[in-house]
C-alpha positions, -999 to 999 in steps of 0.1 A, spaced: -5 602 834 -11 585 801 -32 599 774 -61 578 761 -54 564 727 -70 585 700 -88 566 672 -69 568 639 -81 592 612 -76 564 586 -97 532 584 -80 501 596 -61 480 571 -77 448 557 -52 427 577 -63 444 610 -99 433 606 -90 397 614 -66 404 641 -85 428 663 -119 443 665 -123 476 646 -138 508 659 -171 498 643 -172 466 664 -161 484 696 -188 510 695 -218 494 678 -243 521 688 -222 550 678 -207 538 644 -233 513 633 -238 512 596 -273 513 582 -282 485 559 -285 496 523 -306 482 495 -298 446 485 -281 446 451 -285 418 427 -254 407 409 -252 420 374 -265 394 350 -251 391 315 -276 390 287 -272 362 262 -252 374 233 -268 380 199 -257 358 170 -235 378 147 -246 360 115 -282 369 122 -273 406 121 -252 400 90 -281 381 73 -305 410 80 -282 437 68 -270 419 37 -305 410 27 -317 446 30 -286 457 9 -296 431 -18 -331 446 -21 -319 482 -22 -290 474 -46 -314 457 -70 -337 487 -72 -309 512 -73 -292 493 -102 -325 491 -120 -332 528 -116 -297 538 -127 -299 515 -157 -333 528 -167 -323 565 -166 -289 559 -182 -306 543 -212 -330 573 -217 -361 553 -208 -357 523 -231 -378 494 -217 -354 468 -231 -325 481 -210 -346 478 -178 -346 441 -183 -308 441 -177 -299 413 -153 -280 425 -122 -257 397 -109 -244 416 -78 -278 419 -60 -285 382 -68 -252 372 -52 -258 394 -23 -293 380 -18 -279 344 -19 -253 354 7 -280 369 30 -302 338 28 -272 316 34 -261 336 65 -297 334 77 -299 296 75 -265 292 92 -275 317 119 -307 298 127 -288 266 130 -263 282 153 -290 297 174 -307 263 178 -274 248 190 -261 276 213 -293 293 225 -281 327 215 -304 356 207 -312 368 173 -337 343 160 -360 372 148 -332 389 129 -321 357 112 -357 349 102 -362 385 90 -329 382 70 -342 349 54 -376 365 44 -360 396 30 -333 376 12 -359 353 -4 -379 383 -14 -348 398 -29 -341 366 -48 -376 365 -61 -376 401 -72 -342 397 -88 -353 367 -108 -390 373 -113 -391 409 -125 -365 404 -154 -383 372 -163 -417 389 -165 -402 418 -185 -387 394 -210 -420 375 -213 -439 408 -218 -415 419 -245 -417 385 -263 -455 387 -262 -455 423 -275 -431 413 -303 -453 383 -313 -485 404 -313 -472 432 -333 
């Protein structure tokens, strides 16, 4: 008397699927798998242009550094107005770097189709504002001092 062959406790190896039917195929009613939800393959998002991020951050740093340097200079000179006119070259250079990165980033985004157009444009706007503030406020202060000296 021969014993009936017991099904293995382990699933069949990958090579056995091609050679012989598995237990799932032998007993479709008993071991039939239920269909699961259909999964969509994971889609990669287009990457963000690095220079657009650099442009935004550097431009914000230019604005903050201009006002910080002006406030420090004002309080260190005991409130003298003439020292507030002190020209700060570092925020100017940083603002120029921010606008330059913004222009390069917009060009790269047009060519490659990457994301980050809004950040690059924001970096340009903030960079130009920083340039204007860095050049306009000291110029206005000098003009005001010259007018005050001429009047009195």
